[in-house]
C-alpha positions in Angstrom: 26.2 5.2 10.4 24.1 2.5 12.1 24.7 -1.0 10.8 21.7 -2.3 8.9 20.0 -5.2 10.7 20.4 -8.5 8.9 17.1 -9.8 7.4 16.0 -13.3 8.7 16.0 -16.1 6.1 12.6 -17.2 7.3 9.7 -15.2 8.5 8.8 -15.6 12.2 5.1 -16.6 11.7 4.4 -16.8 15.5 5.6 -13.2 15.9 3.3 -12.1 13.1 0.4 -13.8 14.7 1.1 -12.1 18.0 1.3 -8.8 16.3 -2.0 -9.4 14.5 -3.5 -10.2 17.9 -2.3 -6.8 19.2 -3.8 -5.0 16.3 -7.1 -6.9 16.8 -7.4 -5.4 20.3 -7.2 -1.8 19.0 -10.4 0.1 19.6 -12.9 0.4 16.7 -12.9 4.1 15.6 -16.3 5.4 14.6 -16.8 7.7 11.7 -19.5 10.0 10.5 -21.0 7.1 8.6 -20.9 4.7 11.5 -22.0 2.0 12.1 -21.7 1.2 8.4 -18.2 2.6 8.1 -15.6 2.4 10.9 -11.8 2.3 11.2 -10.1 -0.8 12.5 -7.3 -3.1 11.3 -9.7 -6.1 10.8 -12.9 -4.4 9.6 -14.1 -1.4 7.6 -17.6 -1.8 8.9 -19.2 -1.9 12.3 -21.9 -4.1 10.9 -20.7 -7.7 10.4 -22.0 -11.2 10.2 -21.3 -13.8 12.8 -22.7 -17.3 13.1 -25.6 -17.8 15.5 -26.1 -20.7 17.9 -28.0 -22.6 15.2 -25.4 -21.9 12.5 -27.4 -19.0 11.0 -25.7 -15.8 10.0 -26.5 -12.9 12.4 -25.8 -9.3 11.4 -24.6 -7.4 14.4 -23.4 -3.9 15.3 -20.0 -4.1 16.9 -20.2 -0.6 18.3 -23.4 -1.3 20.3 -23.2 -5.0 21.2 -20.2 -5.9 23.5 -21.1 -9.6 23.4 -21.2 -9.6 19.6 -17.8 -7.7 19.6 -16.2 -10.4 21.7 -17.7 -13.2 19.4 -16.3 -11.4 16.3 -12.9 -11.0 17.9 -12.8 -14.7 18.7 -13.5 -15.5 15.1 -10.7 -13.2 14.1 -8.4 -14.9 16.6 -9.2 -18.3 15.1 -8.4 -17.0 11.6 -5.1 -15.7 12.9 -4.3 -19.0 14.6 -5.1 -21.0 11.5 -3.1 -18.8 9.1 -0.3 -21.0 7.7 1.5 -18.4 5.6 2.6 -14.8 6.5 0.7 -13.4 3.5 -2.6 -14.8 4.8 -2.2 -12.6 7.8 -1.4 -9.6 5.7 -4.6 -10.2 3.7 -6.6 -9.9 7.0 -5.5 -6.4 7.6 -7.7 -3.6 6.2 -6.2 -1.2 3.6 -5.9 1.9 5.9 -3.8 -0.2 8.3 -1.5 -2.0 5.9 1.5 0.2 6.3 1.0 0.4 10.1 1.2 -3.4 10.3 4.1 -3.5 7.9 6.0 -1.0 10.0 6.1 -3.4 13.0 6.2 -6.7 10.9 9.1 -5.7 8.7 11.9 -6.8 11.2 10.7 -10.4 11.3 9.9 -10.8 7.6 12.2 -12.7 5.1 13.1 -10.8 2.0 10.5 -12.6 -0.1 7.8 -12.0 2.5 8.8 -8.4 2.9 8.5 -8.0 -0.9 5.0 -9.5 -0.8 3.9 -7.4 2.1 5.3 -4.2 0.6 3.9 -4.6 -2.9 0.5 -5.6 -1.5 0.4 -2.6 0.9 1.7 -0.2 -1.8 -0.8 -1.3 -4.5 -3.9 -1.4 -2.3 -3.3 1.8 -0.4 -4.9 4.9 -1.8 -2.0 7.3 -1.2 1.1 5.3 -0.3 3.4 8.3 -0.8 1.7 10.1 2.1 1.0 7.3 4.6 1.9 8.6 8.1 3.2 5.3 9.3 6.2 4.9 7.0 8.2 7.9 5.8 9.5 8.1 2.2 13.0 7.4 3.5 11.8 4.2 5.3 9.8 3.0 2.3 12.7 3.7 -0.1 15.0 1.8 2.3 12.6 -1.2 2.1 12.5 -1.1 -1.7 16.3 -0.8 -1.9 16.8 -3.8 0.4 14.8 -6.2 -1.9 15.9 -7.9 -5.1 13.8 -6.2 -7.8 12.7 -9.5 -9.2 11.0 -10.4 -5.9 9.0 -7.2 -6.0 7.4 -7.8 -9.5 5.6 -10.5 -11.4 7.1 -11.8 -14.7 5.5 -9.2 -16.9 6.5 -6.3 -14.7 10.1 -7.6 -14.4 10.3 -8.0 -18.2 9.3 -4.3 -18.6 11.8 -3.4 -15.9 14.6 -5.2 -17.7 13.8 -3.5 -21.0 14.0 0.0 -19.5 16.6 2.4 -21.1 19.6 3.4 -19.1 17.9 6.8 -18.7 14.1 6.9 -18.4 11.6 9.6 -18.9 8.9 9.5 -16.2 5.8 11.5 -15.5 3.7 12.5 -12.6 0.3 14.3 -12.5 -0.6 16.5 -9.6 -3.5 18.6 -8.5 -4.0 21.3 -5.9 -4.3 18.5 -3.3 -0.8 17.0 -3.8 1.1 19.6 -5.8 3.7 19.9 -3.0 4.4 16.2 -3.2 6.3 16.3 -6.5 9.4 14.5 -5.1 7.4 11.3 -4.5 8.4 7.7 -5.0 5.6 7.0 -7.4 5.8 8.2 -11.0 4.7 6.6 -14.3 6.1 5.6 -17.6 2.9 6.6 -19.3 2.1 10.3 -19.9 -1.6 9.7 -20.4 -1.8 8.1 -16.9 -0.1 11.2 -15.5 -2.7 13.4 -17.4 -5.5 11.4 -15.8 -4.1 12.0 -12.3 -3.7 15.7 -13.0 -7.3 16.0 -14.3 -9.2 13.7 -12.0 -11.9 15.2 -9.7 -12.6 17.8 -12.4 -9.3 19.7 -11.7 -6.9 21.1 -14.1 -3.7 20.0 -12.6 -0.1 19.8 -13.9 1.8 17.0 -15.5 5.5 16.9 -14.8 8.2 15.0 -16.6 11.7 14.1 -15.4 14.7 12.0 -16.3 16.1 9.3 -14.0 18.7 6.6 -14.4 17.4 3.0 -14.5 19.7 2.3 -11.5 17.5 4.5 -9.4 14.2 2.8 -10.4 13.4 0.0 -7.9 10.2 -1.5 -9.4 7.6 -1.4 -12.1 3.9 -2.1 -11.2 1.4 -2.8 -13.9 -1.5 -4.3 -12.0 -3.6 -1.1 -11.7 -3.0 -0.2 -15.4 -0.8 2.8 -14.4 2.6 1.7 -15.6 3.9 2.9 -12.2 7.6 3.1 -11.4 9.1 3.4 -7.9 11.9 5.8 -8.0 14.5 7.4 -5.7 13.3 11.0 -6.2 16.5 12.7 -5.2 18.2 11.3 -8.4 15.6 12.7 -10.8 16.8 15.5 -13.1 15.2 18.0 -15.5 11.9 18.1 -13.6 9.6 20.4 -15.5 5.9 20.7 -16.5 5.0 19.3 -19.9 3.9 21.8 -22.5 0.4 20.5 -22.7 -1.4 20.2 -19.3 -4.4 18.2 -18.4 -7.7 20.1 -18.6 -10.2 18.7 -16.1 -10.2 15.1 -17.4 -13.0 13.1 -15.9 -12.4 9.9 -14.0 -13.4 7.0 -16.3 -12.1 3.9 -14.6 
């Protein structure tokens, strides 16, 4: 078994800035909704505002104006240069690229900064369990390597500490993700699972399972989902609950 690399006590901020600069140079990927919607680590839209020569704000199309693209990149480079904390760099990265950036940033992050990066990426990403940049095994390894108290705020950690030794957790799935039952993300709240099973007008299935507190790595409350991060291979008694969601409508 390979020896786990020791985590640095302090984050290498210069390395992060260099990495951000590399991501900045990636091509902007058009979409069917371009130029309004694009894919890029530093912008979700090809239409952005940049300061004009007189200080006025100019709306430009980055896909069609090479000069404007270079001006915009220079503004981003300046923001990267002026960033005085690792997390300020993380906040510059768009949601779809959070895990891609984390993948390459992780080796130079301190434990505390890795915790900040990981929780931010997890919470702001639409489907973190299925992100192609980091496998479940890699994500679970990151969660395991961090002191749980560093992953959570005070309220979340208080809930974590009060968990029973064996916890009942729930997960709602639809036809879209029904094969992803052994995911890291479950919930303490059955109603939340019912909402996920019934969103988009579907009649999905709510599952419940038992898991030891020792294999729960975090509790996240910020999205109102009572989410728990679990090691799915340690779940037992996985079964559909008797009453399943019936096409619940999305209301938040």
